[in-house]
C-alpha positions, 0 to 999 in steps of 0.5 A, a space after each residue: 499492422 492494425 493487429 500488432 497495434 491492437 495488441 500492443 494497445 491491449 496490453 498496455 490497458 492490461 498492465 495500466 489495470 494491473 498498476 492500478 489494481 497494485 495501488 489500491 492493494 497498497 492504499 487499502 493495507 497502508 489504511 488498515 495499518 492506519 487504523 491499527 495503530 490509531 488503535 494501539 494509540 487509543 489503548 495505550 497512549 503510553 506505551 505508543 512512542 515507544 511502538 512507533 519508535 520500535 516500528 520505524 527503527 525497524 522499518 529503516 533497517 
């Protein structure tokens, strides 16, 4: 019985670590994307709104 409980807890920890890894990767991607958008905004202030509206359309479609 103890061995079964041990394997379950280890499996749960591995799943938790995997979820944390996925969350971390997602945060990194979001941060990079945010800085990329900021760079576009600084370079092309006029076309930035067009780019954002286009990206929002693509995201929602």
